[in-house]
C-alpha positions as CSV (number, residue, x, y, z in Angstrom):
1,M,145.9,78.0,33.6
2,K,143.9,81.4,35.0
3,E,145.3,83.2,38.2
4,G,144.1,83.0,41.6
5,I,141.6,80.6,41.1
6,H,143.1,77.1,41.8
7,P,143.2,75.9,45.5
8,E,146.8,75.5,46.7
9,Y,148.3,72.3,46.4
10,H,151.2,70.9,48.4
11,L,153.2,68.3,50.1
12,T,151.1,66.3,52.8
13,A,151.3,63.3,55.3
14,I,148.4,60.9,55.3
15,K,148.5,59.1,58.3
16,C,147.1,56.1,59.1
17,A,145.7,54.6,62.8
18,C,148.3,51.9,62.5
19,G,151.0,54.5,62.2
20,N,151.8,54.4,58.8
21,T,152.7,57.6,56.8
22,V,152.5,58.2,52.9
23,E,153.5,61.6,51.3
24,A,151.5,62.6,49.0
25,G,150.3,65.9,47.1
26,S,147.0,67.2,48.3
27,T,145.1,70.4,48.7
28,K,144.7,69.7,52.4
29,A,147.3,69.8,54.8
30,D,146.7,66.8,57.2
31,I,144.9,64.0,56.4
32,S,144.5,60.8,58.5
33,V,143.0,57.6,58.2
34,E,141.3,54.4,59.6
35,I,143.0,52.1,57.6
36,C,145.5,51.9,54.7
37,S,147.3,49.6,52.5
38,A,149.9,48.6,55.2
39,C,147.2,47.1,57.5
40,H,144.2,46.4,55.3
41,P,143.0,42.7,55.5
42,F,143.2,42.5,51.6
43,F,146.5,43.7,51.3
44,T,148.1,42.0,54.3
45,G,146.7,38.5,53.6
46,K,145.8,38.5,57.3
47,Q,141.7,38.0,57.3
48,K,140.1,39.9,60.7
49,L,136.9,38.5,61.5
50,V,134.9,40.3,64.1
51,D,131.8,38.3,65.3
52,T,129.5,40.2,67.6
53,A,127.1,38.5,69.1
54,G,127.0,35.0,67.3
55,R,125.6,36.8,64.2
56,I,127.9,34.0,61.8
57,E,126.4,31.3,64.1
58,R,123.0,32.1,63.8
59,F,123.2,32.8,59.8
60,R,124.6,29.3,59.9
61,K,121.7,27.9,61.5
62,K,118.9,29.4,59.8
63,Y,119.9,28.3,56.5
64,E,121.6,25.0,57.3
65,K,118.7,23.0,55.8
66,Y,119.4,24.5,52.7
67,Q,122.7,23.4,52.7
68,K,122.0,19.9,53.6
69,K,119.8,19.5,50.0
């Protein structure tokens, strides 16, 4: 490896908005993420459905005639 051209590599803590912290190696000092494997619905098995302004109902109403066939 050439000297002086590589970024500094060190252990850092990756902090999630849910409070989970993971230690990893990185070139960045501090990393913050909004979602991680501890709080993501795919990994937890708990689905959070956010329906803003009745979008699901409008979709179902719009395409209900195709489901009847």
